[in-house]
C-alpha positions in Angstrom: 147.5 87.6 111.6 144.4 85.7 112.8 146.5 82.6 113.2 149.1 84.6 115.2 146.6 85.9 117.5 145.0 82.5 117.8 148.2 80.7 118.7 149.3 83.4 121.1 149.1 82.7 124.8 148.0 85.4 126.9 150.1 85.4 130.3 148.6 87.0 133.7 150.8 87.8 136.8 151.0 85.1 139.2 149.0 87.0 141.8 146.2 88.0 139.3 145.8 84.6 138.7 145.5 83.4 142.1 143.1 86.5 142.9 140.7 85.1 139.7 141.1 81.5 141.5 140.1 83.0 144.9 137.1 84.9 143.3 135.7 81.7 141.6 136.1 79.8 145.0 134.3 82.5 146.6 131.5 82.5 144.0 131.1 79.0 144.2 131.0 78.8 148.1 128.4 81.9 148.2 126.0 79.7 145.9 126.4 76.7 147.9 125.4 78.3 151.3 122.7 80.1 149.6 121.2 76.8 148.3 121.9 75.2 151.7 120.1 77.9 153.5 117.3 78.1 151.3 116.9 74.1 151.7 116.8 74.7 155.6 114.0 77.4 155.1 111.9 75.2 152.8 112.4 72.3 155.4 111.2 74.7 158.5 108.1 75.7 156.3 107.3 72.1 155.5 107.6 71.2 159.2 105.1 74.2 160.0 102.6 72.9 157.5 102.8 69.4 158.6 100.0 68.0 161.4 101.4 67.5 164.6 101.1 63.7 164.5 103.5 63.6 161.3 106.3 65.7 163.4 108.9 63.3 164.2 110.5 63.4 168.0 113.6 65.0 166.8 111.7 68.0 165.7 110.9 70.8 168.2 107.4 72.1 168.6 107.4 75.4 170.2 104.3 76.4 172.4 103.0 76.3 175.7 104.4 73.7 178.1 103.7 75.0 181.5 105.5 77.6 183.5 109.1 78.3 182.1 112.0 77.6 184.8 113.9 80.7 185.4 117.4 81.1 183.6 120.5 83.2 183.3 121.0 85.7 186.4 117.7 84.9 187.8 118.4 80.9 188.0 121.9 81.7 189.8 119.7 83.9 192.2 117.4 81.3 192.9 120.1 78.7 193.5 121.9 80.8 195.8 119.0 81.8 197.9 117.9 78.3 198.1 121.4 77.5 199.5 121.6 80.5 201.9 124.6 82.0 199.6 122.9 85.1 198.5 123.3 87.2 201.5 127.0 86.4 201.8 127.8 87.7 198.4 130.5 90.4 198.2 131.7 92.2 195.3 135.2 92.8 196.8 135.6 89.0 197.4 134.5 88.3 193.5 136.8 91.2 192.3 140.5 89.9 191.3 141.2 93.4 189.9 142.1 94.4 193.6 144.8 91.7 193.2 146.3 93.8 190.1 149.7 95.5 190.8 149.7 97.9 188.0 146.9 99.4 185.6 147.5 97.2 182.8 144.7 94.8 181.3 145.8 91.5 179.6 143.1 90.2 177.1 144.1 86.9 175.9 141.3 86.8 173.7 139.6 83.5 172.8 138.6 83.3 169.2 135.1 83.4 168.1 133.4 84.6 171.4 132.8 88.0 170.6 136.3 89.1 171.2 136.5 91.2 167.9 133.6 93.3 169.4 135.0 93.8 172.8 138.5 95.0 171.2 136.6 97.4 169.2 134.7 98.6 172.5 138.0 98.9 174.1 139.6 100.7 171.7 136.8 103.3 171.5 136.8 103.4 175.3 140.8 104.1 175.4 140.1 107.4 173.6 137.1 108.3 176.0 138.8 107.2 179.0 142.3 107.8 178.5 144.5 104.8 178.4 146.9 103.1 175.9 145.5 100.4 173.5 147.8 98.0 172.1 147.5 94.7 170.1 149.3 91.8 168.8 149.9 91.9 165.0 148.2 89.5 162.6 150.3 86.4 162.4 151.0 84.1 159.6 150.7 81.2 162.1 149.0 81.9 165.5 150.8 79.9 168.3 148.7 80.0 171.5 150.8 77.6 173.7 154.3 79.0 174.3 157.5 77.7 175.6 158.8 78.9 179.2 161.0 81.3 177.3 158.5 82.6 175.0 156.2 83.3 178.0 159.0 85.2 179.7 159.2 87.4 176.5 155.4 87.9 176.4 155.4 89.0 180.0 158.1 91.6 179.6 156.4 93.0 176.6 152.8 93.3 178.6 154.9 94.9 181.4 156.7 97.5 179.0 153.5 99.5 178.3 152.9 102.6 180.4 149.8 102.2 182.3 147.2 102.6 182.4 146.9 100.5 179.2 145.4 97.1 177.6 147.5 94.5 175.7 145.2 91.9 173.3 146.6 88.8 171.8 145.4 85.2 171.2 147.2 83.2 173.7 147.0 80.7 176.4 146.7 82.3 180.0 150.2 83.5 180.9 150.9 84.5 184.7 152.9 87.5 184.4 153.7 87.5 188.1 155.4 84.3 187.9 158.2 86.3 185.9 158.8 88.5 188.6 156.7 91.2 186.9 153.6 93.2 188.4 150.1 91.2 188.2 148.1 92.8 185.5 144.3 92.8 185.3 143.2 89.5 183.2 140.0 89.6 181.3 138.5 87.4 178.6 134.9 86.2 177.1 133.5 82.8 176.7 130.6 81.4 174.4 128.6 78.1 174.1 131.2 75.9 173.4 129.3 74.2 170.7 128.1 77.1 168.9 131.5 78.5 169.2 133.3 75.5 167.3 130.4 75.7 164.8 131.2 79.3 164.1 134.9 78.6 164.0 134.2 75.9 161.3 132.6 78.3 158.9 135.0 81.3 159.8 138.0 79.4 158.5 135.9 78.7 155.4 134.7 82.0 154.7 135.9 83.7 151.4 136.7 86.8 153.1 138.8 85.1 155.5 141.2 84.0 152.8 141.2 87.1 150.9 142.3 88.9 153.9 144.9 86.3 154.6 145.8 86.4 150.9 146.5 90.1 151.3 148.5 89.7 154.4 150.5 86.8 153.4 150.7 86.6 149.4 152.4 83.2 149.3 150.1 81.4 151.4 148.4 78.6 149.3 144.6 78.7 148.4 142.6 75.9 150.2 141.2 72.9 148.4 137.4 73.5 147.1 136.2 70.6 148.5 137.6 71.4 151.9 135.7 74.7 151.7 132.3 73.4 150.7 132.5 70.8 153.3 129.4 71.1 155.4 129.4 70.9 159.3 126.4 68.6 159.9 128.1 66.0 156.9 131.2 66.4 158.6 129.8 65.3 162.0 127.2 62.6 160.7 130.0 61.1 158.4 132.4 60.8 161.3 135.1 62.7 159.3 138.2 63.5 161.1 138.1 67.0 161.5 134.7 66.7 163.3 135.7 64.1 165.6 136.0 65.4 169.3 137.7 62.3 171.3 138.3 62.7 174.8 141.9 62.8 175.4 142.9 63.4 172.0 145.9 65.8 171.5 146.1 68.4 168.4 149.0 70.4 169.0 149.6 74.0 167.6 147.3 76.2 165.7 145.0 73.5 164.5 143.4 72.8 168.0 140.6 75.4 168.1 138.1 73.0 169.5 137.9 74.3 173.0 138.1 77.6 174.7 139.3 76.2 178.0 142.7 75.9 176.7 143.1 79.6 176.7 142.6 79.7 180.5 144.1 76.3 181.5 147.6 77.9 180.4 150.7 76.0 178.8 151.2 73.1 180.9 151.1 69.6 179.2 148.1 68.8 181.2 146.2 71.3 179.2 146.7 69.5 175.9 144.2 66.5 176.0 140.8 67.1 174.8 137.6 67.3 177.4 139.7 65.9 180.4 139.1 66.5 184.1 142.8 68.0 184.6 142.5 70.5 182.0 139.2 71.6 183.4 140.3 72.0 186.8 143.2 74.0 185.6 141.2 76.5 183.7 138.6 76.7 186.5 141.4 77.6 189.0 142.8 80.4 186.6 139.4 81.9 186.3 138.8 81.8 190.2 142.1 83.1 191.1 143.4 85.4 188.3 140.7 86.8 186.2 138.8 89.9 187.1 136.1 89.4 184.7 135.2 86.5 182.2 132.2 87.9 180.0 129.5 85.7 178.4 128.7 86.5 175.0 125.2 85.3 175.3 124.6 87.5 178.2 126.3 91.1 176.9 123.9 92.8 179.4 125.3 91.3 182.5 128.9 91.3 181.1 129.0 94.8 180.3 127.5 95.9 183.5 130.1 93.9 185.7 132.9 95.2 183.5 131.7 98.7 184.3 131.2 98.0 187.8 134.3 95.9 188.7 136.8 97.6 186.3 135.4 101.3 186.2 139.0 102.8 185.2 139.0 101.1 181.9 135.2 100.3 181.2 133.3 103.4 182.4 130.5 104.0 179.6 130.9 100.8 178.2 127.2 100.0 177.9 126.3 103.4 176.5 129.0 103.1 173.8 128.3 99.7 172.7 124.4 99.9 172.6 124.2 103.3 171.0 127.3 102.9 168.7 128.9 99.6 168.0 125.7 97.3 168.0 123.9 99.7 166.1 126.1 100.9 163.4 129.1 98.5 163.2 128.4 94.8 163.2 131.7 93.1 163.5 132.7 89.9 162.1 129.3 88.8 161.2 129.5 85.5 159.1 126.8 85.3 156.6 128.1 82.2 155.1 127.3 80.3 158.2 124.3 77.9 157.3 122.0 76.7 160.3 122.7 73.4 162.2 120.1 71.3 163.3 119.7 70.7 167.2 120.2 67.0 166.6 123.8 67.3 165.2 124.7 70.0 168.1 123.5 67.4 170.6 125.7 64.8 169.0 128.7 67.2 169.4 127.5 68.0 172.8 128.1 64.6 174.2 131.8 65.0 173.6 132.0 68.3 174.9 131.0 67.7 178.5 134.0 69.2 180.2 133.9 72.3 177.8 130.3 72.7 178.7 131.0 72.3 182.5 133.6 75.3 182.2 131.5 77.5 180.3 128.7 77.0 182.8 131.2 77.6 185.5 132.3 80.9 184.0 128.6 82.0 183.4 127.5 81.3 187.1 130.8 83.1 188.3 129.8 86.3 186.3 126.0 86.2 187.7 127.6 85.8 190.9 129.5 89.1 190.3 126.4 90.8 188.9 124.3 89.8 191.9 127.0 90.9 194.4 126.4 94.3 193.4 122.7 94.1 194.7 121.7 96.8 191.9 117.9 97.9 192.2 116.8 96.2 189.1 117.5 92.7 190.8 114.7 93.1 193.3 112.2 90.6 192.3 
């Protein structure tokens, strides 16, 4: 009998085996990240106890270095005052909401810019402010560039919802009015492009990401453990194909999440090459001519104020709801598996993100102009 049990093979259902394998991968990756984070903290402590003369030029020393230059809204205000533009700012001229022909918001959200948080905020606001809330289903493969036929289908879908309503989807800018349908209200968010690409790199390697994908699509294969454990700094420094950001390079389809400007540039072939002037100009033009508000993740106070004042039908009470409910009790999509990345490596990446950085700064300055045009009492210096 003992030999019978010894020679007998225990069989497990395929999904159970895959779940066990996924849990093992998750545990391995967690231990790797924990060790990586601990090493970084120890390195920071080592730098702090070194004499100043021993700290290299690549290590930042915090301290007094003279009067700080104005940043954010104040920097934009200083620039506009110096060029005589401050007195000419008018909210009506900076608000594309007036161009909308129907009370529908189209939020073609960029990944890893805080769009999940804004989506949750809008879901709660839809209850408070009485408007319809609609979002695209989770896709097995998220296609952001569409054929003209699929663009027409998307435009018809957006227009099919009874106003007031919002529709949310990961997709490149689609001009609904080009298909003979009423112009909606376009909104979006942006984020520092290098921080965003790092966030995306670790997001698609997070254990919970694959658990969620496996539950939704049981037949998708598990990733290679070596790929899961690949560190961003090592990826950049080793010249790995995944972390090469080459000007003019084209990566069609779901694989190209390097830049956020594509979500504003649209579906034109000129939008495909990475970090090019043509794609940049198209993206800027779409923001200037079509988007009511493009918020900035790093400047949420300004973003929420502009949303409230320029699109009040949908965003009334947004600041109160965000700061008193969502940010306090519901942190969304926070990735604790993302280790710190050195400024040295970030600066290496920034050299190849020049057009993406220019687009980000353009959106940030436009948001600040919209805010300053409101001439709120707290803007008085």
